[in-house]
C-alpha positions as a Python dict, from the first residue, in 0.01 Angstrom:
ca = {
    (1, 'X'): (0, 0, 0),
    (2, 'X'): (74, -361, 93),
    (3, 'X'): (-266, -486, -19),
    (4, 'X'): (-392, -553, 337),
    (5, 'X'): (-773, -520, 354),
    (6, 'X'): (-821, -297, 657),
    (7, 'X'): (-998, 1, 502),
    (8, 'X'): (-1339, 67, 350),
    (9, 'X'): (-1319, 12, -29),
    (10, 'X'): (-1391, 379, -108),
    (11, 'X'): (-1122, 497, 138),
    (12, 'X'): (-868, 251, -2),
    (13, 'X'): (-938, 358, -361),
    (14, 'X'): (-908, 727, -262),
    (15, 'X'): (-572, 673, -100),
    (16, 'X'): (-439, 469, -393),
    (17, 'X'): (-557, 733, -642),
    (18, 'X'): (-381, 1010, -446),
    (19, 'X'): (-62, 799, -427),
    (20, 'X'): (-72, 740, -798),
    (21, 'X'): (-116, 1112, -877),
    (22, 'X'): (179, 1195, -650),
    (23, 'X'): (397, 919, -810),
    (24, 'X'): (444, 769, -464),
    (25, 'X'): (683, 472, -447),
    (26, 'X'): (710, 270, -119),
    (27, 'X'): (1053, 267, 46),
    (28, 'X'): (1173, -87, -10),
    (29, 'X'): (1439, -71, 255),
    (30, 'X'): (1182, 17, 518),
    (31, 'X'): (942, -247, 396),
    (32, 'X'): (1221, -510, 392),
    (33, 'X'): (1316, -425, 752),
    (34, 'X'): (962, -494, 862),
    (35, 'X'): (902, -809, 660),
    (36, 'X'): (1264, -940, 691),
    (37, 'X'): (1257, -1046, 330),
    (38, 'X'): (1344, -876, 5),
    (39, 'X'): (1196, -1124, -248),
    (40, 'X'): (1526, -1079, -431),
    (41, 'X'): (1782, -1347, -523),
    (42, 'X'): (2140, -1238, -577),
    (43, 'X'): (2371, -1399, -831),
    (44, 'X'): (2742, -1331, -784),
    (45, 'X'): (2967, -1376, -1090),
    (46, 'X'): (3303, -1254, -1210),
    (47, 'X'): (3203, -1251, -1577),
    (48, 'X'): (2912, -1302, -1815),
    (49, 'X'): (3111, -1351, -2134),
    (50, 'X'): (2985, -1625, -2361),
    (51, 'X'): (2662, -1814, -2422),
    (52, 'X'): (2710, -2043, -2118),
    (53, 'X'): (2618, -1757, -1884),
    (54, 'X'): (2328, -1645, -2099),
    (55, 'X'): (2167, -1987, -2068),
    (56, 'X'): (2246, -2026, -1701),
    (57, 'X'): (2116, -1684, -1594),
    (58, 'X'): (1800, -1722, -1798),
    (59, 'X'): (1722, -2062, -1643),
    (60, 'X'): (1770, -1917, -1292),
    (61, 'X'): (1554, -1614, -1374),
    (62, 'X'): (1270, -1835, -1503),
    (63, 'X'): (1248, -2010, -1166),
    (64, 'X'): (1272, -1677, -979),
    (65, 'X'): (987, -1531, -1180),
    (66, 'X'): (761, -1831, -1121),
    (67, 'X'): (845, -1824, -751),
    (68, 'X'): (776, -1452, -702),
    (69, 'X'): (1141, -1340, -672),
    (70, 'X'): (1345, -1080, -862),
    (71, 'X'): (1695, -1171, -976),
    (72, 'X'): (1978, -921, -921),
    (73, 'X'): (2316, -998, -1082),
    (74, 'X'): (2639, -878, -926),
    (75, 'X'): (2946, -898, -1149),
    (76, 'X'): (3238, -835, -916),
    (77, 'X'): (3581, -964, -812),
    (78, 'X'): (3549, -782, -479),
    (79, 'X'): (3441, -1023, -207),
    (80, 'X'): (3353, -733, 24),
    (81, 'X'): (3087, -617, -221),
    (82, 'X'): (2936, -963, -209),
    (83, 'X'): (2952, -979, 170),
    (84, 'X'): (2797, -635, 212),
    (85, 'X'): (2493, -739, 8),
    (86, 'X'): (2459, -1082, 163),
    (87, 'X'): (2527, -1003, 528),
    (88, 'X'): (2336, -673, 488),
    (89, 'X'): (2023, -875, 403),
    (90, 'X'): (1979, -698, 67),
    (91, 'X'): (1891, -1034, -89),
    (92, 'X'): (1713, -1336, 56),
    (93, 'X'): (1970, -1579, -79),
    (94, 'X'): (2235, -1613, -340),
    (95, 'X'): (2365, -1823, -629),
    (96, 'X'): (2743, -1801, -623),
    (97, 'X'): (2983, -1863, -908),
    (98, 'X'): (3266, -1641, -787),
    (99, 'X'): (3602, -1775, -682),
    (100, 'X'): (3685, -1452, -497),
    (101, 'X'): (3433, -1551, -230),
    (102, 'X'): (3679, -1766, -38),
    (103, 'X'): (3663, -2010, 254),
    (104, 'X'): (3675, -1736, 518),
    (105, 'X'): (3387, -1552, 346),
    (106, 'X'): (3185, -1872, 319),
    (107, 'X'): (3228, -1941, 694),
    (108, 'X'): (3100, -1589, 772),
    (109, 'X'): (2793, -1646, 550),
    (110, 'X'): (2719, -1983, 700),
    (111, 'X'): (2758, -1846, 1056),
    (112, 'X'): (2507, -1569, 970),
    (113, 'X'): (2267, -1829, 826),
    (114, 'X'): (2262, -1681, 474),
    (115, 'X'): (2102, -1924, 225),
    (116, 'X'): (2351, -1984, -58),
    (117, 'X'): (2402, -2231, -340),
    (118, 'X'): (2735, -2276, -516),
    (119, 'X'): (2781, -2382, -874),
    (120, 'X'): (3159, -2349, -864),
    (121, 'X'): (3256, -2574, -574),
    (122, 'X'): (3129, -2863, -357),
    (123, 'X'): (3013, -2730, -23),
    (124, 'X'): (2727, -2844, 200),
    (125, 'X'): (2603, -2717, 534),
    (126, 'X'): (2270, -2636, 694),
    (127, 'X'): (2232, -2322, 476),
    (128, 'X'): (2471, -2403, 189),
    (129, 'X'): (2414, -2622, -115),
    (130, 'X'): (2616, -2707, -423),
    (131, 'X'): (2483, -2786, -769),
    (132, 'X'): (2772, -2878, -996),
    (133, 'X'): (2835, -3048, -1326),
    (134, 'X'): (3042, -3367, -1312),
    (135, 'X'): (3327, -3221, -1508),
    (136, 'X'): (3565, -3490, -1389),
    (137, 'X'): (3366, -3762, -1565),
    (138, 'X'): (3325, -3536, -1866),
    (139, 'X'): (3702, -3500, -1892),
    (140, 'X'): (3735, -3878, -1869),
    (141, 'X'): (3479, -3929, -2145),
    (142, 'X'): (3665, -3695, -2383),
    (143, 'X'): (4003, -3858, -2316),
    (144, 'X'): (3864, -4208, -2352),
    (145, 'X'): (3696, -4120, -2683),
    (146, 'X'): (4010, -3965, -2831),
    (147, 'X'): (4222, -4263, -2729),
    (148, 'X'): (3966, -4507, -2874),
    (149, 'X'): (3993, -4305, -3200),
    (150, 'X'): (4363, -4395, -3209),
    (151, 'X'): (4508, -4069, -3081),
    (152, 'X'): (4817, -4109, -2871),
    (153, 'X'): (4983, -3763, -2870),
    (154, 'X'): (4703, -3551, -2728),
    (155, 'X'): (4717, -3182, -2628),
    (156, 'X'): (4488, -2997, -2389),
    (157, 'X'): (4373, -2631, -2387),
    (158, 'X'): (4279, -2520, -2037),
    (159, 'X'): (4046, -2243, -1918),
    (160, 'X'): (4125, -2086, -1583),
    (161, 'X'): (4335, -2320, -1370),
    (162, 'X'): (4175, -2193, -1045),
    (163, 'X'): (3815, -2263, -1145),
    (164, 'X'): (3627, -2575, -1033),
    (165, 'X'): (3512, -2689, -1380),
    (166, 'X'): (3856, -2639, -1535),
    (167, 'X'): (4031, -2821, -1254),
    (168, 'X'): (3790, -3117, -1264),
    (169, 'X'): (3784, -3148, -1642),
    (170, 'X'): (4161, -3151, -1662),
    (171, 'X'): (4195, -3397, -1371),
    (172, 'X'): (3947, -3638, -1532),
    (173, 'X'): (4114, -3606, -1871),
    (174, 'X'): (4463, -3663, -1729),
    (175, 'X'): (4340, -3961, -1525),
    (176, 'X'): (4245, -4152, -1837),
    (177, 'X'): (4556, -4046, -2032),
    (178, 'X'): (4778, -4159, -1746),
    (179, 'X'): (4584, -4484, -1706),
    (180, 'X'): (4638, -4561, -2074),
    (181, 'X'): (5016, -4526, -2025),
    (182, 'X'): (5031, -4215, -2243),
    (183, 'X'): (5222, -3894, -2179),
    (184, 'X'): (5053, -3556, -2171),
    (185, 'X'): (5344, -3334, -2271),
    (186, 'X'): (5377, -3000, -2094),
    (187, 'X'): (5444, -2828, -2430),
    (188, 'X'): (5105, -2949, -2553),
    (189, 'X'): (4914, -2792, -2266),
    (190, 'X'): (4793, -2445, -2364),
    (191, 'X'): (4576, -2187, -2189),
    (192, 'X'): (4275, -2035, -2361),
    (193, 'X'): (4079, -1888, -2062),
    (194, 'X'): (3752, -2041, -2190),
    (195, 'X'): (3758, -1772, -2464),
    (196, 'X'): (3763, -1793, -2844),
    (197, 'X'): (4012, -1506, -2903),
    (198, 'X'): (4254, -1610, -2626),
    (199, 'X'): (4258, -1969, -2755),
    (200, 'X'): (4303, -1846, -3114),
    (201, 'X'): (4613, -1648, -3011),
    (202, 'X'): (4750, -1934, -2800),
    (203, 'X'): (4722, -2183, -3084),
    (204, 'X'): (4869, -1940, -3339),
    (205, 'X'): (5170, -1884, -3109),
    (206, 'X'): (5209, -2262, -3069),
    (207, 'X'): (5207, -2322, -3445),
    (208, 'X'): (5452, -2038, -3515),
    (209, 'X'): (5691, -2180, -3256),
    (210, 'X'): (5753, -2469, -3493),
    (211, 'X'): (5647, -2735, -3243),
    (212, 'X'): (5483, -3038, -3406),
    (213, 'X'): (5104, -3053, -3373),
    (214, 'X'): (4961, -3322, -3146),
    (215, 'X'): (4716, -3577, -3290),
    (216, 'X'): (4431, -3392, -3114),
    (217, 'X'): (4353, -3096, -2889),
    (218, 'X'): (4091, -3133, -2616),
    (219, 'X'): (3956, -2790, -2531),
    (220, 'X'): (3812, -2690, -2198),
    (221, 'X'): (3496, -2550, -2361),
    (222, 'X'): (3332, -2504, -2701),
    (223, 'X'): (3444, -2140, -2743),
    (224, 'X'): (3801, -2256, -2703),
    (225, 'X'): (3742, -2532, -2961),
    (226, 'X'): (3613, -2273, -3206),
    (227, 'X'): (3911, -2044, -3150),
    (228, 'X'): (4144, -2343, -3190),
    (229, 'X'): (3988, -2450, -3519),
    (230, 'X'): (4001, -2098, -3660),
    (231, 'X'): (4367, -2065, -3569),
    (232, 'X'): (4449, -2399, -3731),
    (233, 'X'): (4258, -2309, -4046),
    (234, 'X'): (4439, -1973, -4068),
    (235, 'X'): (4771, -2159, -4074),
    (236, 'X'): (4662, -2404, -4342),
    (237, 'X'): (4566, -2699, -4127),
    (238, 'X'): (4239, -2887, -4173),
    (239, 'X'): (4013, -3027, -3897),
    (240, 'X'): (3975, -3319, -3858),
    (241, 'X'): (4198, -3430, -4145),
    (242, 'X'): (4518, -3297, -3985),
    (243, 'X'): (4414, -3284, -3621),
    (244, 'X'): (4106, -3369, -3417),
    (245, 'X'): (3942, -3115, -3186),
    (246, 'X'): (3693, -3156, -2899),
    (247, 'X'): (3507, -2900, -2691),
    (248, 'X'): (3290, -2895, -2383),
    (249, 'X'): (2942, -2767, -2283),
    (250, 'X'): (2757, -2821, -2611),
    (251, 'X'): (2655, -2459, -2671),
    (252, 'X'): (2423, -2407, -2969),
    (253, 'X'): (2701, -2286, -3192),
    (254, 'X'): (2898, -2609, -3156),
    (255, 'X'): (2644, -2795, -3364),
    (256, 'X'): (2638, -2547, -3651),
    (257, 'X'): (3008, -2454, -3663),
    (258, 'X'): (3208, -2611, -3949),
    (259, 'X'): (3315, -2872, -3874),
    (260, 'X'): (3053, -2940, -3605),
    (261, 'X'): (3223, -2995, -3271),
    (262, 'X'): (3249, -3317, -3077),
    (263, 'X'): (3176, -3208, -2722),
    (264, 'X'): (3021, -3303, -2387),
    (265, 'X'): (2669, -3179, -2328),
    (266, 'X'): (2646, -2982, -2004),
    (267, 'X'): (2284, -2964, -1882),
    (268, 'X'): (2312, -2588, -1812),
    (269, 'X'): (1936, -2526, -1794),
    (270, 'X'): (1886, -2817, -1553),
    (271, 'X'): (2180, -2688, -1349),
    (272, 'X'): (2026, -2346, -1311),
    (273, 'X'): (1687, -2485, -1217),
    (274, 'X'): (1834, -2731, -967),
    (275, 'X'): (2036, -2454, -807),
    (276, 'X'): (1724, -2243, -754),
    (277, 'X'): (1527, -2541, -617),
    (278, 'X'): (1798, -2601, -358),
    (279, 'X'): (1820, -2233, -271),
    (280, 'X'): (1443, -2186, -231),
    (281, 'X'): (1428, -2497, -13),
    (282, 'X'): (1684, -2339, 221),
    (283, 'X'): (1524, -1992, 215),
    (284, 'X'): (1182, -2135, 300),
    (285, 'X'): (1344, -2364, 561),
    (286, 'X'): (1194, -2670, 388),
    (287, 'X'): (1521, -2849, 320),
    (288, 'X'): (1880, -2834, 451),
    (289, 'X'): (2175, -2783, 222),
    (290, 'X'): (2262, -3066, -19),
    (291, 'X'): (2499, -3164, -301),
    (292, 'X'): (2361, -3222, -651),
    (293, 'X'): (2602, -3343, -918),
    (294, 'X'): (2477, -3358, -1279),
    (295, 'X'): (2625, -3577, -1551),
    (296, 'X'): (2677, -3481, -1914),
    (297, 'X'): (2676, -3681, -2236),
    (298, 'X'): (2935, -3717, -2505),
    (299, 'X'): (2816, -3573, -2837),
    (300, 'X'): (3011, -3712, -3134),
    (301, 'X'): (3020, -3482, -3438),
    (302, 'X'): (3258, -3399, -3720),
    (303, 'X'): (3565, -3234, -3558),
    (304, 'X'): (3730, -3569, -3479),
    (305, 'X'): (3862, -3843, -3705),
    (306, 'X'): (4020, -4184, -3656),
    (307, 'X'): (4398, -4184, -3649),
    (308, 'X'): (4447, -4420, -3937),
    (309, 'X'): (4816, -4473, -3864),
    (310, 'X'): (4723, -4660, -3549),
    (311, 'X'): (4474, -4889, -3718),
    (312, 'X'): (4677, -4968, -4031),
}
């Protein structure tokens, strides 16, 4: 059943034919106990909403397929579910983008020698790697661009304040704003949860409150930028004539949305492939854990305009 050549060809063929007629399926748990490997990679997420995850998961799966591994996705906010599968050796290693797997859990996994790669935090040990996007620099690039365009009263629409990318993007953005001697007003900081609908509702509520619009809104991702633009349009405002908008990630839709969105390209495919390369290196005991940080690129499109009042 395992393809080991220990029988006469006619005997092997006879056994395989009988097994096929009886719809016999090998017990994978028993086989895994003997071989001590599952040939399965686990991916632990809390959500798969939005095109970012589609691209990321597909890039990871492509490497798994070429390397002879299956990919099993776990969408859960229960860290015990993750620990049960990882410590129970139901997968050979894991890609983790799940904030509910906390420091205590990570220490347990490292003590057990479970190969893991994080894409939501910076963590390196003998069996742990991190492959992350340099969101801090990306946030800086967006802030610097908007300021160079003459914008002085700039708002920001956050994602989830406890997630690595949101924290780093906001920190980088605020670093440049503060360095320029500008004020990021609390009232101009909204929360859109990286989602189009949530951002749409947040911006609508902001407008209806009667507060004056900032010169620009920097959004934590492209879906938020799209929701922001739709909300502004629904209230009679035009982008970029009345207000400039930026996004983040450079998903496909950002290029074709009207107006096309100025954003920071996040090398999502490269991120997924690099994560798998690190993980396989650890699983095969070829390389220890390491930190890989990928940079993006500012993509200037039509959703931003020069603040003419500054340059008159």
